[in-house]
C-alpha positions in Angstrom: 57.8 12.7 1.9 59.8 13.2 -1.2 58.6 11.0 -4.0 60.4 10.0 -7.2 57.6 11.2 -9.5 57.3 13.8 -12.2 55.1 16.6 -10.9 53.6 17.3 -14.3 51.9 13.8 -14.2 50.2 15.0 -11.1 48.9 18.3 -12.1 48.3 18.1 -15.9 44.8 17.5 -17.3 44.4 13.9 -18.3 45.4 13.3 -21.9 44.0 10.9 -24.4 45.2 7.4 -24.7 45.9 5.7 -28.0 46.2 2.1 -29.2 49.3 0.5 -30.5 49.9 -0.3 -34.1 48.5 -3.6 -35.1 48.7 -4.6 -38.8 49.7 -2.7 -41.9 48.6 0.6 -43.3 49.6 3.4 -45.6 49.9 7.1 -45.3 51.4 10.2 -46.9 53.8 11.1 -44.0 54.8 8.9 -41.2 56.2 10.7 -38.1 58.3 8.7 -35.6 58.0 10.4 -32.2 55.0 11.9 -30.5 56.7 14.9 -28.8 56.7 18.6 -29.7 58.4 18.3 -33.1 56.4 15.3 -34.2 52.9 16.6 -33.1 53.6 20.2 -34.3 54.5 18.7 -37.8 51.5 16.5 -37.7 49.1 19.4 -36.9 50.5 21.7 -39.6 50.4 18.9 -42.2 46.9 17.9 -41.3 45.7 21.4 -41.4 46.5 21.3 -45.1 44.8 18.0 -45.8 47.9 15.7 -45.5 47.3 12.2 -44.2 49.6 11.6 -41.3 50.4 8.6 -38.9 52.4 9.3 -35.7 54.2 6.4 -34.1 55.2 6.9 -30.4 57.4 4.2 -28.8 55.9 4.8 -25.3 53.1 7.1 -24.2 52.7 10.7 -25.3 54.8 12.9 -23.0 56.8 10.0 -21.5 60.1 11.4 -22.9 61.5 14.9 -22.8 58.3 16.5 -23.8 56.6 15.6 -20.6 59.6 16.0 -18.3 61.1 19.3 -19.1 61.2 22.4 -17.0 58.5 24.0 -19.1 60.3 27.2 -20.2 59.1 28.7 -23.4 62.4 30.5 -24.3 63.6 32.3 -27.3 66.9 31.7 -29.0 69.6 29.2 -28.0 72.1 29.1 -25.1 74.5 30.9 -27.3 74.7 34.7 -27.8 73.6 35.9 -31.3 77.2 36.8 -32.0 78.4 33.3 -31.2 75.8 31.9 -33.5 77.1 34.1 -36.2 80.7 32.9 -35.6 79.5 29.3 -35.7 77.1 29.5 -38.6 78.2 32.6 -40.6 76.4 35.9 -40.2 73.6 35.2 -42.7 72.5 31.8 -41.2 73.2 32.9 -37.7 71.2 36.0 -37.9 68.3 34.2 -39.5 68.3 31.4 -36.9 68.3 34.1 -34.1 65.3 35.7 -35.7 63.4 32.5 -36.3 64.0 31.3 -32.7 63.0 34.7 -31.5 59.5 34.0 -33.0 59.4 30.5 -31.6 57.7 31.3 -28.3 54.9 32.9 -30.3 54.4 29.6 -32.2 53.8 27.8 -28.8 51.3 30.3 -27.5 49.5 30.5 -30.9 49.1 26.6 -30.8 47.8 26.8 -27.2 45.3 29.6 -28.2 44.2 28.0 -31.5 43.5 24.6 -30.0 42.2 25.6 -26.5 45.0 23.8 -24.7 45.0 24.0 -20.9 48.8 24.3 -20.7 48.8 26.2 -17.4 50.9 28.7 -19.2 52.2 32.1 -18.2 53.3 34.8 -20.6 55.1 37.2 -18.3 58.6 36.6 -19.6 61.6 34.6 -18.3 64.7 35.9 -16.5 68.4 35.1 -17.0 69.9 36.0 -13.7 73.5 37.1 -13.3 74.9 35.4 -10.3 78.3 37.1 -10.3 80.3 39.9 -12.0 81.2 37.6 -15.0 77.5 36.8 -15.3 76.7 40.4 -15.3 79.0 41.0 -18.2 77.4 38.3 -20.2 73.9 39.6 -19.5 75.0 43.1 -20.6 76.3 41.6 -23.9 73.2 39.6 -24.5 71.0 42.6 -23.8 73.0 44.8 -26.3 73.0 42.2 -29.1 69.3 41.4 -28.6 68.1 44.9 -28.6 70.1 45.7 -31.7 68.1 42.9 -33.4 64.8 44.4 -32.1 64.0 41.7 -29.5 61.6 42.7 -26.6 64.1 42.3 -23.8 64.7 44.4 -20.7 67.7 44.8 -18.5 66.8 44.6 -14.8 69.0 46.3 -12.2 68.7 47.4 -8.6 65.4 47.4 -6.9 63.4 46.3 -10.0 65.7 43.3 -10.4 65.2 42.4 -6.8 61.5 42.7 -7.2 61.2 40.5 -10.2 63.6 37.8 -9.0 62.4 38.0 -5.4 66.0 38.0 -4.1 68.6 40.5 -3.3 71.3 38.0 -4.3 70.7 39.0 -8.0 71.6 42.6 -8.9 71.4 42.3 -12.7 69.2 40.2 -14.9 67.9 40.0 -18.5 64.1 39.8 -18.7 62.9 38.3 -22.1 59.3 39.5 -22.6 58.8 37.1 -25.5 59.1 34.0 -23.2 57.0 32.3 -20.5 56.3 28.9 -18.9 53.9 26.0 -19.4 53.1 22.6 -18.0 55.1 20.7 -20.6 53.0 17.5 -20.3 49.8 19.4 -20.5 51.1 21.1 -23.7 52.1 17.9 -25.4 48.8 16.1 -24.4 47.0 19.2 -25.9 48.9 18.9 -29.1 48.0 15.2 -29.4 44.3 16.0 -28.9 44.5 18.7 -31.5 46.2 16.4 -34.0 43.6 13.7 -33.4 40.8 16.2 -34.0 42.4 17.0 -37.4 42.3 13.3 -38.4 45.9 12.4 -37.5 46.3 8.7 -36.5 48.4 8.3 -33.4 49.7 5.0 -32.1 51.3 4.7 -28.7 53.7 1.9 -27.5 54.7 1.3 -31.0 58.5 1.3 -31.1 60.1 1.4 -34.5 62.6 -1.3 -35.2 63.4 -0.8 -38.9 62.9 1.7 -41.7 63.1 0.1 -45.2 63.1 1.8 -48.6 60.5 0.5 -51.1 59.1 1.3 -54.4 57.1 4.5 -54.0 58.2 5.2 -50.4 59.3 3.6 -47.2 58.1 0.9 -44.8 58.3 1.8 -41.1 58.0 -1.4 -39.1 57.2 -2.1 -35.5 56.9 -5.5 -33.8 53.2 -5.8 -34.7 52.8 -3.8 -37.9 54.1 -1.5 -40.5 53.3 1.9 -42.0 54.0 2.5 -45.7 54.7 6.2 -46.3 55.9 8.6 -49.0 57.9 10.6 -46.5 59.1 10.2 -42.9 59.9 12.7 -40.1 62.1 11.4 -37.3 61.3 13.4 -34.2 62.7 11.3 -31.4 65.5 13.7 -30.3 67.2 12.6 -27.1 65.0 9.5 -26.8 65.9 7.9 -30.1 66.0 4.2 -29.6 67.0 1.2 -31.8 69.5 0.3 -34.5 67.3 1.6 -37.5 69.0 5.1 -37.4 72.3 6.6 -36.5 70.9 10.1 -35.8 71.5 9.4 -32.0 75.3 9.3 -32.8 75.3 13.0 -33.6 74.8 14.2 -30.1 75.5 13.1 -26.6 73.1 12.9 -23.6 72.9 15.2 -20.6 70.5 14.6 -17.8 68.4 17.2 -16.0 67.2 17.0 -12.4 64.2 18.8 -11.0 62.7 19.0 -7.5 59.3 20.5 -6.5 58.4 21.8 -3.0 55.1 21.6 -1.2 52.5 24.2 -2.3 53.5 27.5 -0.9 51.3 30.3 0.5 51.7 33.7 2.1 55.1 35.4 2.0 56.9 32.5 0.4 54.4 32.3 -2.5 54.4 36.1 -2.9 58.1 36.7 -2.7 59.5 34.0 -5.1 59.3 35.2 -8.7 56.2 37.3 -8.0 55.3 37.7 -11.7 55.4 34.0 -12.3 58.4 34.3 -14.6 60.7 31.4 -15.1 64.4 32.0 -14.2 67.8 30.5 -14.5 71.2 31.8 -13.4 74.5 32.1 -15.1 76.3 29.4 -13.0 78.5 26.8 -14.8 75.9 24.2 -13.7 72.9 26.4 -13.9 70.1 26.5 -11.3 66.6 26.9 -12.8 63.6 28.0 -10.8 59.9 28.6 -11.4 56.5 28.2 -9.7 53.7 25.9 -10.9 50.0 26.6 -10.8 49.8 25.6 -7.1 52.7 27.8 -6.1 55.2 25.1 -5.7 58.8 26.2 -6.1 60.6 24.0 -8.8 64.3 24.0 -8.8 66.4 22.3 -11.4 69.9 21.7 -12.6 71.9 19.7 -15.1 72.9 16.3 -13.7 71.6 12.9 -13.1 70.9 10.7 -10.0 73.0 7.7 -10.8 75.7 6.8 -8.3 74.5 9.6 -6.0 73.0 9.2 -2.5 69.3 10.0 -2.2 70.1 13.1 0.0 72.5 14.5 -2.6 70.0 16.8 -4.5 67.9 17.5 -1.5 71.1 19.0 0.1 71.7 20.9 -3.1 68.1 22.2 -3.3 68.3 23.3 0.4 71.5 25.2 -0.4 70.1 27.0 -3.5 66.8 27.9 -1.7 68.7 29.2 1.3 71.1 31.2 -0.9 68.5 33.0 -2.9 65.7 33.2 -0.3 67.5 33.2 3.0 64.5 34.9 4.9 62.1 32.0 4.0 61.8 28.8 6.1 63.2 25.5 4.9 60.7 23.9 2.5 59.4 20.3 2.4 60.2 18.8 -1.0 57.4 16.6 -2.6 58.6 15.4 -6.0 61.8 14.8 -7.9 62.4 13.5 -11.4 65.1 13.4 -14.2 64.9 13.9 -17.9 67.5 14.1 -20.6 68.3 16.2 -23.6 70.6 16.0 -26.6 73.7 18.1 -26.4 76.2 19.4 -28.9 79.4 21.4 -28.1 78.3 24.4 -30.1 74.7 24.5 -28.6 73.2 24.4 -32.1 70.7 21.7 -33.0 71.1 19.6 -36.2 68.8 19.0 -39.1 69.1 16.1 -41.6 67.6 15.0 -44.8 68.0 11.5 -46.1 67.2 10.5 -49.7 65.0 13.5 -50.1 62.3 11.6 -48.2 63.4 11.5 -44.5 63.6 14.6 -42.4 65.0 14.7 -38.8 65.9 17.3 -36.1 67.7 16.6 -33.0 69.9 18.0 -30.1 67.8 20.9 -29.0 70.2 21.5 -26.1 67.5 22.0 -23.6 65.3 24.3 -25.8 62.9 21.6 -27.0 59.5 23.3 -26.4 60.1 26.2 -28.6 62.6 24.7 -31.0 60.6 21.5 -31.5 57.3 23.4 -32.1 59.1 25.6 -34.6 60.9 22.7 -36.4 57.6 20.8 -36.7 56.1 23.7 -38.5 59.3 24.1 -40.7 59.2 20.4 -41.6 55.5 20.6 -42.6 56.2 23.7 -44.7 59.1 22.1 -46.4 57.0 19.0 -47.3 54.1 21.1 -48.5 56.2 23.5 -50.6 59.5 21.8 -51.4 61.3 25.1 -50.6 64.4 24.5 -48.6 64.4 28.1 -47.4 61.6 27.0 -44.9 64.3 25.2 -42.9 66.4 27.7 -40.9 69.6 25.7 -40.8 71.4 23.9 -43.6 71.0 20.1 -43.7 74.0 18.2 -42.2 75.5 14.9 -43.2 74.9 12.3 -40.4 78.4 10.6 -41.0 80.2 14.0 -40.7 78.2 14.9 -37.6 78.8 11.8 -35.5 80.4 12.5 -32.2 83.2 10.1 -31.1 83.2 8.6 -27.6 79.7 9.8 -26.9 79.4 7.7 -23.6 82.6 9.0 -22.4 81.6 12.6 -23.0 78.3 12.1 -21.2 80.2 10.5 -18.3 82.8 13.2 -18.1 80.1 15.9 -18.3 78.2 14.2 -15.5 81.3 13.9 -13.3 82.2 17.6 -13.8 78.6 18.6 -12.9 78.5 16.4 -9.8 81.7 17.9 -8.5 80.4 21.4 -9.1 77.2 20.5 -7.2 79.2 18.9 -4.4 81.2 22.2 -4.1 77.9 24.0 -3.8 76.7 21.7 -1.1 79.9 22.1 0.8 79.7 26.0 0.4 83.0 25.9 -1.5 81.3 27.3 -4.7 78.8 30.1 -4.4 
């Protein structure tokens, strides 16, 4: 029976629990948000002897860090040339290079701190679902190889072998990439931070940030933290009126569904090298296997105002399309997360009063981008060198997106119509 439950909570090793903030204390750096960015920053700072307090509004992994697909991908959704057009050649090329290294940062953290992240390091596949998609894959391959990226163009029988389906005839295999259990990874980061002396408080939602002599007061309902510097690492789960960062992006939801554990032909055929994969559709379909050989399908879109069977029908269509020879699966778990989205697919970084740093709108690439930006923020605080940040700082007022709610609603409406067309076999 299909349960509305995030699979990662079922199969991740149990994480540590932390008390909520009670009373007042002081620290050098206060980090708001206990996800990939916040915990990566905390670890890199603590390794250099900096005193750090992390405030998490809920439990570690309750937001996007524990609900994502678990792809450890390089780059952004945009092609390298598109980034150059948006950011200028110098900044665009640098960002492409830095994000190309980002998967290695994730795997290095896993290795260094012995995190049981249930990770694979066999690459991820961008599958061209039609002729237009094949042209896009060709362009990405050319641009990435010119930059020295370890990518491979799959065609013919090798493409069918890696994807496990004859519906895809061309795909881009990025050998730098892989998959993880995202909740296991973020729980492992929290444990590592704790071992380095970082103080973590859960269920400690920030309700105000006030400037004071010699620093800032970060206040919750039951206490406060006085800090010299602050990192805001709440991304798409930013809450409260204490910041306007959430006005610089709009929210997009992402749905996932997991099958029963598979065995035999089904387990052997689907993505046999345990790569993650996603296609070039307007509303993409992602797919991967977990440690128990479940098939996980995902797509942009939320569940509100949809009948319960809507996504089950969609999942059956996608499974039958890509793997027509396999029997219909029983679906076990379904869940929804959300991510911050910008029209240019580029995340934003901010610096307020030389003391507050923030990054947001990872556009669905939070595992790698968040881990990288945590390291970058720590390096910047330690050195004062702005060149440690791969993007120029933006002004919040200038980056605010008008009619955010309307944009989210219109995006959701378009995605829903696209999925309906898939279910009705109008869109293939």
